[in-house]
N, C-alpha and C positions, 0 to 999 in steps of 0.2 A: 862082131857085126850082127850076129844073130840076136844078141840081147837088145841092140838098138832097134832092129827090125820088129821085135816083139813089143817094145815100148811104143813104137810108131803105130803098130796095129791096134794097140789098146787105146791110144790117143784117137785114132780114126774111128774106133767103135764108139768112143764117148762123143765125138763130133756127130756121128750118125744118130745116136740116141737122143742127144740133147741139142736141138737145133736153134736154141735161143738163150740169150743171157740178158737179164734185166738188172741194171744197177741204178742207184739213186744218188743225186747230188743235192746239196742244200743250196737254195737260192733265197737271197734276202729280198723280201717284198717291200717292207716298210721299216725305216729306221728313224725314229723320232726321239733322239736322245737316249733315255733309259728304256724306252719301249722299242722292241725289235721284233718284227714278225718275219718268220722264215717259212718256206714250204719245201717239201721234198719233191724234186723234179725227176720223174722216171726217164731212163734212157734204155732203148732196146737195141740189142745187137743180134741180128738174125742171119743165118746162113743156110744153104741148101744141104740136105743130107747126102747129096752126091759128092760134096767136098769130103765128107767123112769116108765115103766109100773109096774115093781116089787116094786118100791118105792110107787106107788099109791096103790098097793094091801096092803102093810104094813100099810099105812094110813087108808085105808078102814077097815082093820082088827082092828085097834085101836079104830075106831069109833064104830064098831060092839061090841067090848068088853065093851065099855063104856055104850052102850044102854042095853046090856045084864045085866050088873052089877046094873044099876040104874033103 
């Protein structure tokens, strides 16, 4: 359980440091037989750094429970 808690804390640290992800999808604009025009459409996924902190607290609580039990 301690290893899972450490992994969750590292995940929470990553969520705290990197609060946004951008990814692109291709969108067809014009299709005229052999001529095809596409564009890359950006999509943004944002979250609060407090979510990462909450995940780190959960990981720390798991490590605490493992030390208390063993």
